PyMOL commands that place a pseudoatom at each C-alpha (Angstrom):
pseudoatom trace, name=CA, resn=MET, resi=1, chain=A, elem=C, hetatm=0, pos=[35.773, -30.199, 14.758]
pseudoatom trace, name=CA, resn=VAL, resi=2, chain=A, elem=C, hetatm=0, pos=[33.785, -30.664, 11.537]
pseudoatom trace, name=CA, resn=GLU, resi=3, chain=A, elem=C, hetatm=0, pos=[30.917, -33.153, 11.554]
pseudoatom trace, name=CA, resn=ASP, resi=4, chain=A, elem=C, hetatm=0, pos=[31.233, -35.850, 8.901]
pseudoatom trace, name=CA, resn=THR, resi=5, chain=A, elem=C, hetatm=0, pos=[27.723, -37.285, 8.908]
pseudoatom trace, name=CA, resn=PRO, resi=6, chain=A, elem=C, hetatm=0, pos=[24.987, -37.430, 6.280]
pseudoatom trace, name=CA, resn=GLN, resi=7, chain=A, elem=C, hetatm=0, pos=[22.995, -34.975, 8.407]
pseudoatom trace, name=CA, resn=ALA, resi=8, chain=A, elem=C, hetatm=0, pos=[25.895, -32.499, 8.425]
pseudoatom trace, name=CA, resn=GLY, resi=9, chain=A, elem=C, hetatm=0, pos=[26.147, -32.841, 4.636]
pseudoatom trace, name=CA, resn=ARG, resi=10, chain=A, elem=C, hetatm=0, pos=[22.432, -32.091, 4.266]
pseudoatom trace, name=CA, resn=ARG, resi=11, chain=A, elem=C, hetatm=0, pos=[22.745, -29.088, 6.541]
pseudoatom trace, name=CA, resn=GLY, resi=12, chain=A, elem=C, hetatm=0, pos=[25.726, -27.879, 4.525]
pseudoatom trace, name=CA, resn=ALA, resi=13, chain=A, elem=C, hetatm=0, pos=[23.793, -28.267, 1.269]
pseudoatom trace, name=CA, resn=ALA, resi=14, chain=A, elem=C, hetatm=0, pos=[20.775, -26.562, 2.821]
pseudoatom trace, name=CA, resn=SER, resi=15, chain=A, elem=C, hetatm=0, pos=[22.961, -23.707, 4.068]
pseudoatom trace, name=CA, resn=ARG, resi=16, chain=A, elem=C, hetatm=0, pos=[24.444, -23.250, 0.600]
pseudoatom trace, name=CA, resn=PHE, resi=17, chain=A, elem=C, hetatm=0, pos=[20.970, -23.314, -0.956]
pseudoatom trace, name=CA, resn=ILE, resi=18, chain=A, elem=C, hetatm=0, pos=[19.708, -20.749, 1.553]
pseudoatom trace, name=CA, resn=ALA, resi=19, chain=A, elem=C, hetatm=0, pos=[22.719, -18.479, 0.971]
pseudoatom trace, name=CA, resn=LEU, resi=20, chain=A, elem=C, hetatm=0, pos=[22.350, -18.716, -2.817]
pseudoatom trace, name=CA, resn=THR, resi=21, chain=A, elem=C, hetatm=0, pos=[18.614, -18.053, -2.623]
pseudoatom trace, name=CA, resn=ASP, resi=22, chain=A, elem=C, hetatm=0, pos=[19.194, -15.075, -0.328]
pseudoatom trace, name=CA, resn=ARG, resi=23, chain=A, elem=C, hetatm=0, pos=[21.679, -13.607, -2.815]
pseudoatom trace, name=CA, resn=LEU, resi=24, chain=A, elem=C, hetatm=0, pos=[19.217, -14.158, -5.663]
pseudoatom trace, name=CA, resn=SER, resi=25, chain=A, elem=C, hetatm=0, pos=[16.433, -12.457, -3.684]
pseudoatom trace, name=CA, resn=ILE, resi=26, chain=A, elem=C, hetatm=0, pos=[18.677, -9.506, -2.882]
pseudoatom trace, name=CA, resn=ALA, resi=27, chain=A, elem=C, hetatm=0, pos=[19.717, -9.165, -6.542]
pseudoatom trace, name=CA, resn=ALA, resi=28, chain=A, elem=C, hetatm=0, pos=[16.058, -9.219, -7.601]
pseudoatom trace, name=CA, resn=SER, resi=29, chain=A, elem=C, hetatm=0, pos=[15.245, -6.552, -5.014]
pseudoatom trace, name=CA, resn=VAL, resi=30, chain=A, elem=C, hetatm=0, pos=[18.028, -4.347, -6.404]
pseudoatom trace, name=CA, resn=LEU, resi=31, chain=A, elem=C, hetatm=0, pos=[16.346, -4.602, -9.812]
pseudoatom trace, name=CA, resn=SER, resi=32, chain=A, elem=C, hetatm=0, pos=[13.045, -3.837, -8.087]
pseudoatom trace, name=CA, resn=ALA, resi=33, chain=A, elem=C, hetatm=0, pos=[14.556, -0.699, -6.554]
pseudoatom trace, name=CA, resn=LEU, resi=34, chain=A, elem=C, hetatm=0, pos=[15.898, 0.300, -9.967]
pseudoatom trace, name=CA, resn=ALA, resi=35, chain=A, elem=C, hetatm=0, pos=[12.374, -0.062, -11.375]
pseudoatom trace, name=CA, resn=LEU, resi=36, chain=A, elem=C, hetatm=0, pos=[11.083, 2.254, -8.629]
pseudoatom trace, name=CA, resn=PHE, resi=37, chain=A, elem=C, hetatm=0, pos=[13.781, 4.806, -9.453]
pseudoatom trace, name=CA, resn=LEU, resi=38, chain=A, elem=C, hetatm=0, pos=[12.902, 4.654, -13.157]
pseudoatom trace, name=CA, resn=ILE, resi=39, chain=A, elem=C, hetatm=0, pos=[9.196, 5.091, -12.360]
pseudoatom trace, name=CA, resn=ALA, resi=40, chain=A, elem=C, hetatm=0, pos=[10.017, 8.254, -10.403]
pseudoatom trace, name=CA, resn=LEU, resi=41, chain=A, elem=C, hetatm=0, pos=[12.143, 9.612, -13.261]
pseudoatom trace, name=CA, resn=ILE, resi=42, chain=A, elem=C, hetatm=0, pos=[9.501, 8.846, -15.872]
pseudoatom trace, name=CA, resn=VAL, resi=43, chain=A, elem=C, hetatm=0, pos=[6.719, 10.429, -13.804]
pseudoatom trace, name=CA, resn=CYS, resi=44, chain=A, elem=C, hetatm=0, pos=[8.822, 13.571, -13.293]
pseudoatom trace, name=CA, resn=TYR, resi=45, chain=A, elem=C, hetatm=0, pos=[9.590, 13.702, -17.007]
pseudoatom trace, name=CA, resn=GLU, resi=46, chain=A, elem=C, hetatm=0, pos=[5.926, 13.184, -17.931]
pseudoatom trace, name=CA, resn=VAL, resi=47, chain=A, elem=C, hetatm=0, pos=[4.665, 15.848, -15.522]
pseudoatom trace, name=CA, resn=THR, resi=48, chain=A, elem=C, hetatm=0, pos=[7.282, 18.339, -16.707]
pseudoatom trace, name=CA, resn=SER, resi=49, chain=A, elem=C, hetatm=0, pos=[6.634, 17.542, -20.348]
pseudoatom trace, name=CA, resn=ARG, resi=50, chain=A, elem=C, hetatm=0, pos=[2.854, 17.702, -19.986]
pseudoatom trace, name=CA, resn=TYR, resi=51, chain=A, elem=C, hetatm=0, pos=[2.422, 20.773, -17.785]
pseudoatom trace, name=CA, resn=LEU, resi=52, chain=A, elem=C, hetatm=0, pos=[5.419, 22.951, -18.622]
pseudoatom trace, name=CA, resn=PHE, resi=53, chain=A, elem=C, hetatm=0, pos=[5.747, 22.235, -22.334]
pseudoatom trace, name=CA, resn=ASN, resi=54, chain=A, elem=C, hetatm=0, pos=[2.201, 21.056, -23.138]
pseudoatom trace, name=CA, resn=SER, resi=55, chain=A, elem=C, hetatm=0, pos=[3.728, 18.001, -24.796]
pseudoatom trace, name=CA, resn=PRO, resi=56, chain=A, elem=C, hetatm=0, pos=[2.648, 14.761, -23.100]
pseudoatom trace, name=CA, resn=THR, resi=57, chain=A, elem=C, hetatm=0, pos=[4.393, 11.525, -23.971]
pseudoatom trace, name=CA, resn=ILE, resi=58, chain=A, elem=C, hetatm=0, pos=[2.712, 8.485, -25.485]
pseudoatom trace, name=CA, resn=TRP, resi=59, chain=A, elem=C, hetatm=0, pos=[4.965, 6.037, -23.654]
pseudoatom trace, name=CA, resn=ALA, resi=60, chain=A, elem=C, hetatm=0, pos=[5.114, 7.054, -19.969]
pseudoatom trace, name=CA, resn=TRP, resi=61, chain=A, elem=C, hetatm=0, pos=[1.949, 5.272, -18.829]
pseudoatom trace, name=CA, resn=ASP, resi=62, chain=A, elem=C, hetatm=0, pos=[2.751, 1.993, -20.591]
pseudoatom trace, name=CA, resn=ILE, resi=63, chain=A, elem=C, hetatm=0, pos=[6.329, 1.887, -19.347]
pseudoatom trace, name=CA, resn=ASN, resi=64, chain=A, elem=C, hetatm=0, pos=[5.312, 2.791, -15.780]
pseudoatom trace, name=CA, resn=VAL, resi=65, chain=A, elem=C, hetatm=0, pos=[2.713, 0.020, -15.681]
pseudoatom trace, name=CA, resn=GLN, resi=66, chain=A, elem=C, hetatm=0, pos=[5.333, -2.480, -16.836]
pseudoatom trace, name=CA, resn=LEU, resi=67, chain=A, elem=C, hetatm=0, pos=[7.883, -1.178, -14.341]
pseudoatom trace, name=CA, resn=MET, resi=68, chain=A, elem=C, hetatm=0, pos=[5.314, -1.356, -11.521]
pseudoatom trace, name=CA, resn=LEU, resi=69, chain=A, elem=C, hetatm=0, pos=[4.722, -5.058, -12.116]
pseudoatom trace, name=CA, resn=THR, resi=70, chain=A, elem=C, hetatm=0, pos=[8.491, -5.550, -12.281]
pseudoatom trace, name=CA, resn=LEU, resi=71, chain=A, elem=C, hetatm=0, pos=[8.886, -3.696, -8.981]
pseudoatom trace, name=CA, resn=ILE, resi=72, chain=A, elem=C, hetatm=0, pos=[6.259, -5.836, -7.261]
pseudoatom trace, name=CA, resn=MET, resi=73, chain=A, elem=C, hetatm=0, pos=[7.218, -9.255, -8.604]
pseudoatom trace, name=CA, resn=LEU, resi=74, chain=A, elem=C, hetatm=0, pos=[10.968, -8.858, -8.138]
pseudoatom trace, name=CA, resn=GLY, resi=75, chain=A, elem=C, hetatm=0, pos=[10.586, -7.434, -4.629]
pseudoatom trace, name=CA, resn=LEU, resi=76, chain=A, elem=C, hetatm=0, pos=[8.397, -10.213, -3.212]
pseudoatom trace, name=CA, resn=ALA, resi=77, chain=A, elem=C, hetatm=0, pos=[11.124, -12.742, -2.443]
pseudoatom trace, name=CA, resn=ASN, resi=78, chain=A, elem=C, hetatm=0, pos=[13.293, -10.296, -0.520]
pseudoatom trace, name=CA, resn=VAL, resi=79, chain=A, elem=C, hetatm=0, pos=[10.306, -9.144, 1.523]
pseudoatom trace, name=CA, resn=HIS, resi=80, chain=A, elem=C, hetatm=0, pos=[9.693, -12.792, 2.422]
pseudoatom trace, name=CA, resn=ARG, resi=81, chain=A, elem=C, hetatm=0, pos=[13.415, -13.334, 3.124]
pseudoatom trace, name=CA, resn=GLN, resi=82, chain=A, elem=C, hetatm=0, pos=[13.404, -10.463, 5.616]
pseudoatom trace, name=CA, resn=ASN, resi=83, chain=A, elem=C, hetatm=0, pos=[10.069, -11.565, 7.104]
pseudoatom trace, name=CA, resn=LYS, resi=84, chain=A, elem=C, hetatm=0, pos=[8.632, -8.101, 6.399]
pseudoatom trace, name=CA, resn=ASN, resi=85, chain=A, elem=C, hetatm=0, pos=[5.278, -9.300, 5.093]
pseudoatom trace, name=CA, resn=ILE, resi=86, chain=A, elem=C, hetatm=0, pos=[2.241, -7.440, 6.352]
pseudoatom trace, name=CA, resn=ALA, resi=87, chain=A, elem=C, hetatm=0, pos=[0.915, -9.558, 9.200]
pseudoatom trace, name=CA, resn=VAL, resi=88, chain=A, elem=C, hetatm=0, pos=[-1.247, -9.378, 12.275]
pseudoatom trace, name=CA, resn=ASP, resi=89, chain=A, elem=C, hetatm=0, pos=[1.122, -10.880, 14.806]
pseudoatom trace, name=CA, resn=VAL, resi=90, chain=A, elem=C, hetatm=0, pos=[-0.724, -10.213, 18.054]
pseudoatom trace, name=CA, resn=LEU, resi=91, chain=A, elem=C, hetatm=0, pos=[-1.249, -13.949, 18.572]
pseudoatom trace, name=CA, resn=THR, resi=92, chain=A, elem=C, hetatm=0, pos=[1.883, -15.354, 16.955]
pseudoatom trace, name=CA, resn=GLU, resi=93, chain=A, elem=C, hetatm=0, pos=[4.187, -13.157, 19.029]
pseudoatom trace, name=CA, resn=GLN, resi=94, chain=A, elem=C, hetatm=0, pos=[2.875, -14.987, 22.102]
pseudoatom trace, name=CA, resn=LEU, resi=95, chain=A, elem=C, hetatm=0, pos=[3.949, -18.361, 20.707]
pseudoatom trace, name=CA, resn=SER, resi=96, chain=A, elem=C, hetatm=0, pos=[7.291, -20.022, 21.269]
pseudoatom trace, name=CA, resn=VAL, resi=97, chain=A, elem=C, hetatm=0, pos=[9.990, -19.834, 18.605]
pseudoatom trace, name=CA, resn=ARG, resi=98, chain=A, elem=C, hetatm=0, pos=[9.497, -23.527, 17.792]
pseudoatom trace, name=CA, resn=THR, resi=99, chain=A, elem=C, hetatm=0, pos=[5.723, -23.175, 17.420]
pseudoatom trace, name=CA, resn=ARG, resi=100, chain=A, elem=C, hetatm=0, pos=[6.235, -20.211, 15.100]
pseudoatom trace, name=CA, resn=ALA, resi=101, chain=A, elem=C, hetatm=0, pos=[8.714, -22.323, 13.119]
pseudoatom trace, name=CA, resn=ALA, resi=102, chain=A, elem=C, hetatm=0, pos=[6.096, -25.083, 12.788]
pseudoatom trace, name=CA, resn=LEU, resi=103, chain=A, elem=C, hetatm=0, pos=[3.554, -22.531, 11.573]
pseudoatom trace, name=CA, resn=GLY, resi=104, chain=A, elem=C, hetatm=0, pos=[6.218, -21.197, 9.215]
pseudoatom trace, name=CA, resn=VAL, resi=105, chain=A, elem=C, hetatm=0, pos=[6.557, -24.638, 7.630]
pseudoatom trace, name=CA, resn=ILE, resi=106, chain=A, elem=C, hetatm=0, pos=[2.785, -24.942, 7.184]
pseudoatom trace, name=CA, resn=PHE, resi=107, chain=A, elem=C, hetatm=0, pos=[2.380, -21.464, 5.705]
pseudoatom trace, name=CA, resn=GLY, resi=108, chain=A, elem=C, hetatm=0, pos=[5.543, -21.959, 3.647]
pseudoatom trace, name=CA, resn=LEU, resi=109, chain=A, elem=C, hetatm=0, pos=[4.014, -25.010, 1.985]
pseudoatom trace, name=CA, resn=PHE, resi=110, chain=A, elem=C, hetatm=0, pos=[0.945, -22.932, 1.167]
pseudoatom trace, name=CA, resn=LEU, resi=111, chain=A, elem=C, hetatm=0, pos=[3.187, -20.187, -0.272]
pseudoatom trace, name=CA, resn=ILE, resi=112, chain=A, elem=C, hetatm=0, pos=[5.028, -22.755, -2.405]
pseudoatom trace, name=CA, resn=PHE, resi=113, chain=A, elem=C, hetatm=0, pos=[1.681, -23.848, -3.842]
pseudoatom trace, name=CA, resn=ILE, resi=114, chain=A, elem=C, hetatm=0, pos=[0.607, -20.255, -4.614]
pseudoatom trace, name=CA, resn=ALA, resi=115, chain=A, elem=C, hetatm=0, pos=[3.996, -19.316, -6.094]
pseudoatom trace, name=CA, resn=GLY, resi=116, chain=A, elem=C, hetatm=0, pos=[3.965, -22.529, -8.127]
pseudoatom trace, name=CA, resn=VAL, resi=117, chain=A, elem=C, hetatm=0, pos=[0.550, -21.700, -9.589]
pseudoatom trace, name=CA, resn=ILE, resi=118, chain=A, elem=C, hetatm=0, pos=[1.700, -18.169, -10.487]
pseudoatom trace, name=CA, resn=LEU, resi=119, chain=A, elem=C, hetatm=0, pos=[4.907, -19.591, -11.958]
pseudoatom trace, name=CA, resn=TYR, resi=120, chain=A, elem=C, hetatm=0, pos=[3.035, -22.146, -14.069]
pseudoatom trace, name=CA, resn=PHE, resi=121, chain=A, elem=C, hetatm=0, pos=[0.349, -19.823, -15.430]
pseudoatom trace, name=CA, resn=GLY, resi=122, chain=A, elem=C, hetatm=0, pos=[2.737, -16.873, -15.639]
pseudoatom trace, name=CA, resn=TRP, resi=123, chain=A, elem=C, hetatm=0, pos=[5.044, -18.930, -17.853]
pseudoatom trace, name=CA, resn=PHE, resi=124, chain=A, elem=C, hetatm=0, pos=[2.070, -19.902, -20.019]
pseudoatom trace, name=CA, resn=TYR, resi=125, chain=A, elem=C, hetatm=0, pos=[0.993, -16.244, -20.440]
pseudoatom trace, name=CA, resn=PHE, resi=126, chain=A, elem=C, hetatm=0, pos=[4.564, -15.128, -21.083]
pseudoatom trace, name=CA, resn=HIS, resi=127, chain=A, elem=C, hetatm=0, pos=[5.144, -17.829, -23.710]
pseudoatom trace, name=CA, resn=GLN, resi=128, chain=A, elem=C, hetatm=0, pos=[1.829, -17.083, -25.392]
pseudoatom trace, name=CA, resn=SER, resi=129, chain=A, elem=C, hetatm=0, pos=[2.579, -13.346, -25.481]
pseudoatom trace, name=CA, resn=PHE, resi=130, chain=A, elem=C, hetatm=0, pos=[6.130, -13.897, -26.734]
pseudoatom trace, name=CA, resn=SER, resi=131, chain=A, elem=C, hetatm=0, pos=[5.183, -16.345, -29.488]
pseudoatom trace, name=CA, resn=ARG, resi=132, chain=A, elem=C, hetatm=0, pos=[2.343, -14.117, -30.739]
pseudoatom trace, name=CA, resn=GLY, resi=133, chain=A, elem=C, hetatm=0, pos=[4.312, -10.879, -30.524]
pseudoatom trace, name=CA, resn=GLN, resi=134, chain=A, elem=C, hetatm=0, pos=[1.563, -9.381, -28.368]
pseudoatom trace, name=CA, resn=THR, resi=135, chain=A, elem=C, hetatm=0, pos=[1.700, -5.621, -27.768]
pseudoatom trace, name=CA, resn=ALA, resi=136, chain=A, elem=C, hetatm=0, pos=[-0.170, -3.296, -25.430]
pseudoatom trace, name=CA, resn=PRO, resi=137, chain=A, elem=C, hetatm=0, pos=[-3.374, -1.843, -26.910]
pseudoatom trace, name=CA, resn=SER, resi=138, chain=A, elem=C, hetatm=0, pos=[-2.094, 1.726, -26.899]
pseudoatom trace, name=CA, resn=LEU, resi=139, chain=A, elem=C, hetatm=0, pos=[-0.581, 4.238, -29.290]
pseudoatom trace, name=CA, resn=PHE, resi=140, chain=A, elem=C, hetatm=0, pos=[2.910, 3.396, -28.024]
pseudoatom trace, name=CA, resn=ALA, resi=141, chain=A, elem=C, hetatm=0, pos=[2.170, -0.374, -28.175]
pseudoatom trace, name=CA, resn=PRO, resi=142, chain=A, elem=C, hetatm=0, pos=[5.179, -1.825, -26.341]
pseudoatom trace, name=CA, resn=PRO, resi=143, chain=A, elem=C, hetatm=0, pos=[5.615, -5.605, -26.418]
pseudoatom trace, name=CA, resn=LEU, resi=144, chain=A, elem=C, hetatm=0, pos=[3.958, -7.307, -23.456]
pseudoatom trace, name=CA, resn=TRP, resi=145, chain=A, elem=C, hetatm=0, pos=[6.217, -10.338, -23.132]
pseudoatom trace, name=CA, resn=PRO, resi=146, chain=A, elem=C, hetatm=0, pos=[8.899, -8.578, -21.016]
pseudoatom trace, name=CA, resn=VAL, resi=147, chain=A, elem=C, hetatm=0, pos=[6.387, -7.598, -18.346]
pseudoatom trace, name=CA, resn=LYS, resi=148, chain=A, elem=C, hetatm=0, pos=[4.658, -10.970, -18.526]
pseudoatom trace, name=CA, resn=PHE, resi=149, chain=A, elem=C, hetatm=0, pos=[8.044, -12.622, -17.977]
pseudoatom trace, name=CA, resn=MET, resi=150, chain=A, elem=C, hetatm=0, pos=[8.219, -10.874, -14.584]
pseudoatom trace, name=CA, resn=LEU, resi=151, chain=A, elem=C, hetatm=0, pos=[5.349, -13.066, -13.327]
pseudoatom trace, name=CA, resn=PRO, resi=152, chain=A, elem=C, hetatm=0, pos=[7.135, -16.418, -13.605]
pseudoatom trace, name=CA, resn=LEU, resi=153, chain=A, elem=C, hetatm=0, pos=[10.514, -14.890, -12.751]
pseudoatom trace, name=CA, resn=GLY, resi=154, chain=A, elem=C, hetatm=0, pos=[9.292, -13.254, -9.541]
pseudoatom trace, name=CA, resn=ALA, resi=155, chain=A, elem=C, hetatm=0, pos=[7.173, -16.273, -8.607]
pseudoatom trace, name=CA, resn=GLY, resi=156, chain=A, elem=C, hetatm=0, pos=[10.124, -18.604, -9.192]
pseudoatom trace, name=CA, resn=ILE, resi=157, chain=A, elem=C, hetatm=0, pos=[12.408, -16.574, -6.946]
pseudoatom trace, name=CA, resn=LEU, resi=158, chain=A, elem=C, hetatm=0, pos=[9.661, -16.374, -4.311]
pseudoatom trace, name=CA, resn=LEU, resi=159, chain=A, elem=C, hetatm=0, pos=[9.192, -20.152, -4.523]
pseudoatom trace, name=CA, resn=LEU, resi=160, chain=A, elem=C, hetatm=0, pos=[12.917, -20.700, -3.942]
pseudoatom trace, name=CA, resn=GLN, resi=161, chain=A, elem=C, hetatm=0, pos=[12.856, -18.250, -1.016]
pseudoatom trace, name=CA, resn=ALA, resi=162, chain=A, elem=C, hetatm=0, pos=[9.857, -20.072, 0.490]
pseudoatom trace, name=CA, resn=ILE, resi=163, chain=A, elem=C, hetatm=0, pos=[11.793, -23.352, 0.284]
pseudoatom trace, name=CA, resn=ALA, resi=164, chain=A, elem=C, hetatm=0, pos=[14.788, -21.675, 1.941]
pseudoatom trace, name=CA, resn=ARG, resi=165, chain=A, elem=C, hetatm=0, pos=[12.569, -20.368, 4.756]
pseudoatom trace, name=CA, resn=ILE, resi=166, chain=A, elem=C, hetatm=0, pos=[11.056, -23.817, 5.267]
pseudoatom trace, name=CA, resn=LEU, resi=167, chain=A, elem=C, hetatm=0, pos=[14.559, -25.290, 5.531]
pseudoatom trace, name=CA, resn=GLN, resi=168, chain=A, elem=C, hetatm=0, pos=[15.403, -22.687, 8.186]
pseudoatom trace, name=CA, resn=ASP, resi=169, chain=A, elem=C, hetatm=0, pos=[12.193, -23.428, 10.081]
pseudoatom trace, name=CA, resn=LEU, resi=170, chain=A, elem=C, hetatm=0, pos=[12.791, -27.186, 9.889]
pseudoatom trace, name=CA, resn=ASP, resi=171, chain=A, elem=C, hetatm=0, pos=[16.297, -26.646, 11.235]
pseudoatom trace, name=CA, resn=MET, resi=172, chain=A, elem=C, hetatm=0, pos=[14.775, -24.680, 14.113]
pseudoatom trace, name=CA, resn=LEU, resi=173, chain=A, elem=C, hetatm=0, pos=[12.388, -27.565, 14.795]
pseudoatom trace, name=CA, resn=ARG, resi=174, chain=A, elem=C, hetatm=0, pos=[15.250, -30.110, 14.778]
pseudoatom trace, name=CA, resn=THR, resi=175, chain=A, elem=C, hetatm=0, pos=[17.242, -28.045, 17.261]
pseudoatom trace, name=CA, resn=PRO, resi=176, chain=A, elem=C, hetatm=0, pos=[16.621, -29.203, 20.842]
pseudoatom trace, name=CA, resn=ALA, resi=177, chain=A, elem=C, hetatm=0, pos=[14.326, -26.914, 22.801]
pseudoatom trace, name=CA, resn=ARG, resi=178, chain=A, elem=C, hetatm=0, pos=[16.005, -24.447, 25.109]
pseudoatom trace, name=CA, resn=ALA, resi=179, chain=A, elem=C, hetatm=0, pos=[14.658, -22.937, 28.293]
pseudoatom trace, name=CA, resn=THR, resi=180, chain=A, elem=C, hetatm=0, pos=[14.680, -19.566, 26.524]
pseudoatom trace, name=CA, resn=ASP, resi=181, chain=A, elem=C, hetatm=0, pos=[12.335, -20.732, 23.745]
pseudoatom trace, name=CA, resn=GLY, resi=182, chain=A, elem=C, hetatm=0, pos=[9.400, -18.756, 25.050]
pseudoatom trace, name=CA, resn=PRO, resi=183, chain=A, elem=C, hetatm=0, pos=[7.705, -15.932, 23.196]
pseudoatom trace, name=CA, resn=ALA, resi=184, chain=A, elem=C, hetatm=0, pos=[10.440, -13.991, 21.412]
pseudoatom trace, name=CA, resn=ALA, resi=185, chain=A, elem=C, hetatm=0, pos=[11.110, -12.243, 18.149]
pseudoatom trace, name=CA, resn=ARG, resi=186, chain=A, elem=C, hetatm=0, pos=[11.961, -14.469, 15.219]
for i in range(1, 186): cmd.bond("trace and resi %d" % i, "trace and resi %d" % (i + 1))
show_as sticks, trace
zoom trace
């Protein structure tokens, strides 16, 4: 039997938002993995070119730096989605699932603030770089706006993922407590 209440509609909308955000985070992490693969290829090419043929490139360093920021910013949301952040969980593992969910809401709000700040200022730096045609101060001189765009893009996806996690934690808090809600893995 399908519930036909406003609460069920909100849960359905929240579930769709969470699913969409999860797919977006996974897609961003695929691009992050591609950036890692390209970094490995470029480093191999640079090492071979430099040491075997005594012909270093002028572009490898600049491109690798840009790909590294891409790798980091696009991978953040999926790390958060999977709850694989580096954490000291000696104390939190002793808490009940509901208490951890409450802490998740609190820390999620903090993460939304941080991601929002990065999104805001990242967009400002990207726009400034794009409108001025800013390039890296190197011989290769690639444009900087593509890498600066990764800041607001990654922060925006992370912000959406933080909202999705908060919705999941709030749902956990709304669910009636069970006798098995002692210390357990999330």
